[in-house]
Biopython code that builds the backbone (N, CA, C, O; Angstrom):
import numpy as np
from Bio.PDB.StructureBuilder import StructureBuilder

atoms = [
    (1, "MET", "N", (-4.480, 16.359, 31.162)),
    (1, "MET", "CA", (-3.514, 17.081, 31.961)),
    (1, "MET", "C", (-4.265, 18.001, 32.916)),
    (1, "MET", "O", (-5.046, 18.860, 32.507)),
    (2, "LYS", "N", (-4.008, 17.796, 34.161)),
    (2, "LYS", "CA", (-4.625, 18.647, 35.174)),
    (2, "LYS", "C", (-3.560, 19.570, 35.739)),
    (2, "LYS", "O", (-2.492, 19.115, 36.148)),
    (3, "GLY", "N", (-3.842, 20.851, 35.762)),
    (3, "GLY", "CA", (-2.904, 21.800, 36.334)),
    (3, "GLY", "C", (-1.583, 21.879, 35.598)),
    (3, "GLY", "O", (-0.570, 22.256, 36.188)),
    (4, "GLY", "N", (-1.573, 21.523, 34.290)),
    (4, "GLY", "CA", (-0.343, 21.604, 33.509)),
    (4, "GLY", "C", (0.636, 20.465, 33.753)),
    (4, "GLY", "O", (1.778, 20.531, 33.298)),
    (5, "ARG", "N", (0.210, 19.415, 34.467)),
    (5, "ARG", "CA", (1.088, 18.268, 34.726)),
    (5, "ARG", "C", (0.610, 17.082, 33.919)),
    (5, "ARG", "O", (-0.592, 16.860, 33.772)),
    (6, "PHE", "N", (1.546, 16.330, 33.402)),
    (6, "PHE", "CA", (1.234, 15.164, 32.583)),
    (6, "PHE", "C", (1.478, 13.901, 33.386)),
    (6, "PHE", "O", (2.531, 13.747, 34.004)),
    (7, "THR", "N", (0.517, 13.005, 33.380)),
    (7, "THR", "CA", (0.648, 11.735, 34.094)),
    (7, "THR", "C", (0.766, 10.607, 33.084)),
    (7, "THR", "O", (-0.098, 10.443, 32.223)),
    (8, "TRP", "N", (1.837, 9.830, 33.191)),
    (8, "TRP", "CA", (2.076, 8.703, 32.288)),
    (8, "TRP", "C", (1.348, 7.487, 32.848)),
    (8, "TRP", "O", (1.788, 6.877, 33.823)),
    (9, "THR", "N", (0.226, 7.144, 32.215)),
    (9, "THR", "CA", (-0.590, 6.017, 32.674)),
    (9, "THR", "C", (-0.408, 4.832, 31.740)),
    (9, "THR", "O", (0.223, 4.956, 30.690)),
    (10, "SER", "N", (-0.952, 3.692, 32.115)),
    (10, "SER", "CA", (-0.862, 2.518, 31.241)),
    (10, "SER", "C", (-1.626, 2.750, 29.937)),
    (10, "SER", "O", (-1.227, 2.238, 28.891)),
    (11, "LYS", "N", (-2.715, 3.513, 29.989)),
    (11, "LYS", "CA", (-3.477, 3.835, 28.769)),
    (11, "LYS", "C", (-2.638, 4.709, 27.830)),
    (11, "LYS", "O", (-2.639, 4.499, 26.617)),
    (12, "VAL", "N", (-1.930, 5.677, 28.388)),
    (12, "VAL", "CA", (-1.055, 6.542, 27.593)),
    (12, "VAL", "C", (0.099, 5.722, 27.017)),
    (12, "VAL", "O", (0.466, 5.906, 25.856)),
    (13, "ALA", "N", (0.669, 4.829, 27.806)),
    (13, "ALA", "CA", (1.779, 3.994, 27.339)),
    (13, "ALA", "C", (1.336, 3.103, 26.181)),
    (13, "ALA", "O", (2.082, 2.932, 25.217)),
    (14, "LYS", "N", (0.133, 2.534, 26.263)),
    (14, "LYS", "CA", (-0.381, 1.684, 25.185)),
    (14, "LYS", "C", (-0.580, 2.497, 23.901)),
    (14, "LYS", "O", (-0.212, 2.051, 22.814)),
    (15, "ALA", "N", (-1.165, 3.693, 24.034)),
    (15, "ALA", "CA", (-1.375, 4.562, 22.873)),
    (15, "ALA", "C", (-0.041, 4.954, 22.245)),
    (15, "ALA", "O", (0.086, 4.997, 21.021)),
    (16, "PHE", "N", (0.952, 5.241, 23.085)),
    (16, "PHE", "CA", (2.268, 5.596, 22.570)),
    (16, "PHE", "C", (2.904, 4.422, 21.826)),
    (16, "PHE", "O", (3.509, 4.623, 20.773)),
    (17, "ASP", "N", (2.780, 3.209, 22.348)),
    (17, "ASP", "CA", (3.335, 2.027, 21.679)),
    (17, "ASP", "C", (2.679, 1.794, 20.324)),
    (17, "ASP", "O", (3.356, 1.435, 19.361)),
    (18, "ILE", "N", (1.368, 1.996, 20.242)),
    (18, "ILE", "CA", (0.658, 1.845, 18.961)),
    (18, "ILE", "C", (1.138, 2.891, 17.967)),
    (18, "ILE", "O", (1.406, 2.570, 16.810)),
    (19, "LEU", "N", (1.248, 4.138, 18.409)),
    (19, "LEU", "CA", (1.726, 5.213, 17.535)),
    (19, "LEU", "C", (3.152, 4.947, 17.073)),
    (19, "LEU", "O", (3.470, 5.135, 15.899)),
    (20, "LYS", "N", (3.998, 4.519, 17.975)),
    (20, "LYS", "CA", (5.395, 4.227, 17.633)),
    (20, "LYS", "C", (5.474, 3.124, 16.579)),
    (20, "LYS", "O", (6.274, 3.220, 15.649)),
    (21, "ALA", "N", (4.664, 2.090, 16.708)),
    (21, "ALA", "CA", (4.655, 0.999, 15.730)),
    (21, "ALA", "C", (4.179, 1.488, 14.365)),
    (21, "ALA", "O", (4.737, 1.106, 13.337)),
    (22, "LYS", "N", (3.149, 2.333, 14.357)),
    (22, "LYS", "CA", (2.593, 2.820, 13.084)),
    (22, "LYS", "C", (3.592, 3.667, 12.305)),
    (22, "LYS", "O", (3.622, 3.597, 11.076)),
    (23, "VAL", "N", (4.405, 4.462, 12.983)),
    (23, "VAL", "CA", (5.329, 5.350, 12.270)),
    (23, "VAL", "C", (6.684, 4.711, 11.987)),
    (23, "VAL", "O", (7.497, 5.294, 11.270)),
    (24, "THR", "N", (6.944, 3.520, 12.536)),
    (24, "THR", "CA", (8.250, 2.888, 12.306)),
    (24, "THR", "C", (8.181, 1.631, 11.461)),
    (24, "THR", "O", (9.218, 1.151, 11.004)),
    (25, "GLU", "N", (6.995, 1.081, 11.235)),
    (25, "GLU", "CA", (6.861, -0.134, 10.438)),
    (25, "GLU", "C", (6.498, 0.213, 8.997)),
    (25, "GLU", "O", (5.774, 1.174, 8.737)),
    (26, "ALA", "N", (7.014, -0.587, 8.070)),
    (26, "ALA", "CA", (6.689, -0.386, 6.654)),
    (26, "ALA", "C", (5.223, -0.733, 6.403)),
    (26, "ALA", "O", (4.677, -1.628, 7.048)),
    (27, "PRO", "N", (4.586, -0.028, 5.472)),
    (27, "PRO", "CA", (3.196, -0.352, 5.167)),
    (27, "PRO", "C", (3.077, -1.717, 4.492)),
    (27, "PRO", "O", (3.983, -2.143, 3.774)),
    (28, "VAL", "N", (1.974, -2.389, 4.723)),
    (28, "VAL", "CA", (1.725, -3.683, 4.097)),
    (28, "VAL", "C", (1.132, -3.427, 2.718)),
    (28, "VAL", "O", (0.067, -2.824, 2.590)),
    (29, "LEU", "N", (1.821, -3.881, 1.709)),
    (29, "LEU", "CA", (1.367, -3.686, 0.335)),
    (29, "LEU", "C", (0.795, -4.993, -0.195)),
    (29, "LEU", "O", (1.160, -6.072, 0.271)),
    (30, "ALA", "N", (-0.094, -4.893, -1.163)),
    (30, "ALA", "CA", (-0.688, -6.073, -1.785)),
    (30, "ALA", "C", (0.317, -6.731, -2.722)),
    (30, "ALA", "O", (1.202, -6.066, -3.260)),
    (31, "LEU", "N", (0.177, -8.025, -2.913)),
    (31, "LEU", "CA", (1.015, -8.739, -3.878)),
    (31, "LEU", "C", (0.447, -8.523, -5.274)),
    (31, "LEU", "O", (-0.771, -8.496, -5.446)),
    (32, "PRO", "N", (1.316, -8.368, -6.278)),
    (32, "PRO", "CA", (0.821, -8.138, -7.643)),
    (32, "PRO", "C", (0.222, -9.398, -8.250)),
    (32, "PRO", "O", (0.661, -10.514, -7.970)),
    (33, "ASN", "N", (-0.789, -9.193, -9.085)),
    (33, "ASN", "CA", (-1.380, -10.260, -9.876)),
    (33, "ASN", "C", (-1.141, -9.870, -11.331)),
    (33, "ASN", "O", (-1.767, -8.936, -11.832)),
    (34, "PHE", "N", (-0.253, -10.568, -12.004)),
    (34, "PHE", "CA", (0.158, -10.184, -13.353)),
    (34, "PHE", "C", (-0.894, -10.484, -14.415)),
    (34, "PHE", "O", (-0.691, -10.176, -15.589)),
    (35, "ASP", "N", (-2.006, -11.078, -14.018)),
    (35, "ASP", "CA", (-3.115, -11.297, -14.943)),
    (35, "ASP", "C", (-4.093, -10.124, -14.934)),
    (35, "ASP", "O", (-5.035, -10.107, -15.726)),
    (36, "GLU", "N", (-3.887, -9.140, -14.050)),
    (36, "GLU", "CA", (-4.772, -7.985, -13.953)),
    (36, "GLU", "C", (-4.034, -6.702, -14.316)),
    (36, "GLU", "O", (-2.804, -6.675, -14.364)),
    (37, "VAL", "N", (-4.792, -5.644, -14.570)),
    (37, "VAL", "CA", (-4.252, -4.359, -15.004)),
    (37, "VAL", "C", (-3.616, -3.616, -13.829)),
    (37, "VAL", "O", (-4.133, -3.635, -12.712)),
    (38, "PHE", "N", (-2.480, -2.961, -14.104)),
    (38, "PHE", "CA", (-1.816, -2.112, -13.123)),
    (38, "PHE", "C", (-2.161, -0.654, -13.405)),
    (38, "PHE", "O", (-2.461, -0.290, -14.543)),
    (39, "GLN", "N", (-2.118, 0.172, -12.376)),
    (39, "GLN", "CA", (-2.318, 1.615, -12.516)),
    (39, "GLN", "C", (-1.103, 2.310, -11.925)),
    (39, "GLN", "O", (-0.652, 1.956, -10.836)),
    (40, "VAL", "N", (-0.567, 3.307, -12.641)),
    (40, "VAL", "CA", (0.592, 4.064, -12.175)),
    (40, "VAL", "C", (0.174, 5.514, -11.981)),
    (40, "VAL", "O", (-0.391, 6.133, -12.883)),
    (41, "GLU", "N", (0.455, 6.054, -10.795)),
    (41, "GLU", "CA", (0.202, 7.468, -10.515)),
    (41, "GLU", "C", (1.532, 8.113, -10.189)),
    (41, "GLU", "O", (2.276, 7.622, -9.341)),
    (42, "CYS", "N", (1.834, 9.214, -10.862)),
    (42, "CYS", "CA", (3.106, 9.915, -10.671)),
    (42, "CYS", "C", (2.845, 11.350, -10.253)),
    (42, "CYS", "O", (1.800, 11.929, -10.549)),
    (43, "ASP", "N", (3.828, 11.907, -9.553)),
    (43, "ASP", "CA", (3.730, 13.290, -9.113)),
    (43, "ASP", "C", (5.131, 13.880, -9.090)),
    (43, "ASP", "O", (6.074, 13.239, -8.626)),
    (44, "ALA", "N", (5.261, 15.078, -9.581)),
    (44, "ALA", "CA", (6.528, 15.807, -9.511)),
    (44, "ALA", "C", (6.224, 17.148, -8.870)),
    (44, "ALA", "O", (5.281, 17.838, -9.256)),
    (45, "PHE", "N", (7.024, 17.503, -7.901)),
    (45, "PHE", "CA", (6.813, 18.768, -7.214)),
    (45, "PHE", "C", (8.151, 19.472, -7.079)),
    (45, "PHE", "O", (9.168, 18.955, -7.542)),
    (46, "GLY", "N", (8.170, 20.630, -6.461)),
    (46, "GLY", "CA", (9.344, 21.485, -6.433)),
    (46, "GLY", "C", (10.621, 20.851, -5.927)),
    (46, "GLY", "O", (11.706, 21.229, -6.371)),
    (47, "VAL", "N", (10.532, 19.907, -5.021)),
    (47, "VAL", "CA", (11.756, 19.359, -4.429)),
    (47, "VAL", "C", (11.895, 17.854, -4.601)),
    (47, "VAL", "O", (12.869, 17.278, -4.116)),
    (48, "GLY", "N", (10.949, 17.192, -5.279)),
    (48, "GLY", "CA", (11.061, 15.749, -5.412)),
    (48, "GLY", "C", (10.103, 15.169, -6.424)),
    (48, "GLY", "O", (9.339, 15.879, -7.078)),
    (49, "ILE", "N", (10.168, 13.828, -6.533)),
    (49, "ILE", "CA", (9.295, 13.078, -7.427)),
    (49, "ILE", "C", (8.752, 11.875, -6.669)),
    (49, "ILE", "O", (9.349, 11.424, -5.691)),
    (50, "GLY", "N", (7.624, 11.363, -7.125)),
    (50, "GLY", "CA", (7.047, 10.204, -6.466)),
    (50, "GLY", "C", (6.114, 9.466, -7.390)),
    (50, "GLY", "O", (5.637, 10.014, -8.384)),
    (51, "GLY", "N", (5.855, 8.206, -7.052)),
    (51, "GLY", "CA", (4.942, 7.401, -7.839)),
    (51, "GLY", "C", (4.407, 6.238, -7.031)),
    (51, "GLY", "O", (5.053, 5.755, -6.101)),
    (52, "VAL", "N", (3.201, 5.790, -7.404)),
    (52, "VAL", "CA", (2.570, 4.652, -6.748)),
    (52, "VAL", "C", (2.085, 3.698, -7.835)),
    (52, "VAL", "O", (1.418, 4.112, -8.783)),
    (53, "LEU", "N", (2.422, 2.423, -7.691)),
    (53, "LEU", "CA", (1.922, 1.372, -8.570)),
    (53, "LEU", "C", (0.792, 0.677, -7.825)),
    (53, "LEU", "O", (1.000, 0.143, -6.736)),
    (54, "SER", "N", (-0.415, 0.682, -8.413)),
    (54, "SER", "CA", (-1.590, 0.114, -7.751)),
    (54, "SER", "C", (-2.238, -0.936, -8.621)),
    (54, "SER", "O", (-2.022, -1.005, -9.831)),
    (55, "GLN", "N", (-3.045, -1.756, -7.957)),
    (55, "GLN", "CA", (-3.838, -2.753, -8.660)),
    (55, "GLN", "C", (-5.107, -2.971, -7.839)),
    (55, "GLN", "O", (-5.034, -3.209, -6.634)),
    (56, "ASN", "N", (-6.249, -2.891, -8.474)),
    (56, "ASN", "CA", (-7.532, -3.007, -7.783)),
    (56, "ASN", "C", (-7.632, -2.019, -6.628)),
    (56, "ASN", "O", (-8.140, -2.348, -5.557)),
    (57, "GLN", "N", (-7.146, -0.817, -6.855)),
    (57, "GLN", "CA", (-7.193, 0.289, -5.889)),
    (57, "GLN", "C", (-6.420, -0.015, -4.607)),
    (57, "GLN", "O", (-6.731, 0.538, -3.552)),
    (58, "ARG", "N", (-5.408, -0.897, -4.691)),
    (58, "ARG", "CA", (-4.526, -1.190, -3.558)),
    (58, "ARG", "C", (-3.095, -0.950, -3.998)),
    (58, "ARG", "O", (-2.716, -1.365, -5.093)),
    (59, "PRO", "N", (-2.282, -0.286, -3.167)),
    (59, "PRO", "CA", (-0.889, -0.028, -3.543)),
    (59, "PRO", "C", (-0.070, -1.317, -3.600)),
    (59, "PRO", "O", (-0.173, -2.174, -2.722)),
    (60, "ILE", "N", (0.735, -1.435, -4.637)),
    (60, "ILE", "CA", (1.636, -2.571, -4.813)),
    (60, "ILE", "C", (3.063, -2.135, -4.471)),
    (60, "ILE", "O", (3.794, -2.856, -3.791)),
    (61, "ALA", "N", (3.448, -0.960, -4.945)),
    (61, "ALA", "CA", (4.790, -0.430, -4.709)),
    (61, "ALA", "C", (4.732, 1.088, -4.784)),
    (61, "ALA", "O", (3.829, 1.659, -5.396)),
    (62, "PHE", "N", (5.707, 1.732, -4.155)),
    (62, "PHE", "CA", (5.757, 3.182, -4.213)),
    (62, "PHE", "C", (7.205, 3.635, -4.272)),
    (62, "PHE", "O", (8.121, 2.908, -3.889)),
    (63, "PHE", "N", (7.389, 4.856, -4.763)),
    (63, "PHE", "CA", (8.716, 5.450, -4.875)),
    (63, "PHE", "C", (8.594, 6.924, -4.537)),
    (63, "PHE", "O", (7.661, 7.596, -4.977)),
    (64, "SER", "N", (9.526, 7.418, -3.767)),
    (64, "SER", "CA", (9.562, 8.838, -3.429)),
    (64, "SER", "C", (11.004, 9.234, -3.241)),
    (64, "SER", "O", (11.755, 8.550, -2.546)),
    (65, "GLU", "N", (11.402, 10.336, -3.856)),
    (65, "GLU", "CA", (12.793, 10.768, -3.740)),
    (65, "GLU", "C", (12.873, 12.289, -3.744)),
    (65, "GLU", "O", (12.268, 12.963, -4.578)),
    (66, "LYS", "N", (13.620, 12.799, -2.809)),
    (66, "LYS", "CA", (13.912, 14.231, -2.791)),
    (66, "LYS", "C", (15.056, 14.472, -3.755)),
    (66, "LYS", "O", (16.048, 13.743, -3.738)),
    (67, "LEU", "N", (14.929, 15.487, -4.596)),
    (67, "LEU", "CA", (15.952, 15.768, -5.604)),
    (67, "LEU", "C", (16.985, 16.739, -5.078)),
    (67, "LEU", "O", (16.654, 17.696, -4.378)),
    (68, "ASN", "N", (18.245, 16.487, -5.417)),
    (68, "ASN", "CA", (19.306, 17.442, -5.040)),
    (68, "ASN", "C", (19.344, 18.550, -6.084)),
    (68, "ASN", "O", (18.609, 18.498, -7.070)),
    (69, "ASP", "N", (20.189, 19.544, -5.876)),
    (69, "ASP", "CA", (20.252, 20.708, -6.776)),
    (69, "ASP", "C", (20.575, 20.309, -8.216)),
    (69, "ASP", "O", (19.995, 20.855, -9.155)),
    (70, "ALA", "N", (21.494, 19.361, -8.396)),
    (70, "ALA", "CA", (21.886, 18.952, -9.743)),
    (70, "ALA", "C", (20.714, 18.292, -10.473)),
    (70, "ALA", "O", (20.522, 18.527, -11.666)),
    (71, "ASP", "N", (19.928, 17.468, -9.766)),
    (71, "ASP", "CA", (18.789, 16.794, -10.388)),
    (71, "ASP", "C", (17.649, 17.744, -10.684)),
    (71, "ASP", "O", (16.913, 17.558, -11.653)),
    (72, "LEU", "N", (17.499, 18.780, -9.837)),
    (72, "LEU", "CA", (16.436, 19.747, -10.079)),
    (72, "LEU", "C", (16.673, 20.478, -11.379)),
    (72, "LEU", "O", (15.879, 21.339, -11.758)),
]
sb = StructureBuilder()
sb.init_structure("model")
sb.init_model(0)
sb.init_chain("A")
sb.init_seg("    ")
for serial, (resi, resn, name, xyz) in enumerate(atoms, 1):
    if name == "N":
        sb.init_residue(resn, " ", resi, " ")
    sb.init_atom(name, np.array(xyz, "f"), 0.0, 1.0, " ", f" {name:<3s}", serial, name[0])
structure = sb.get_structure()
């Protein structure tokens, strides 16, 4: 930005399209192999709960939920 003005260039448009895709597409998770060991990591914090199911240090599935007042 020169002089406080922003110029929309093709390079900026490409970067914006990449960023938009990254924040709107679901992450690619690995397929489970039921012959191998699974690892479960859980976390509970003040306003929600979450967990990740992994295998060979790659996420297979995840869960995250914000808790309402009754659930808290």
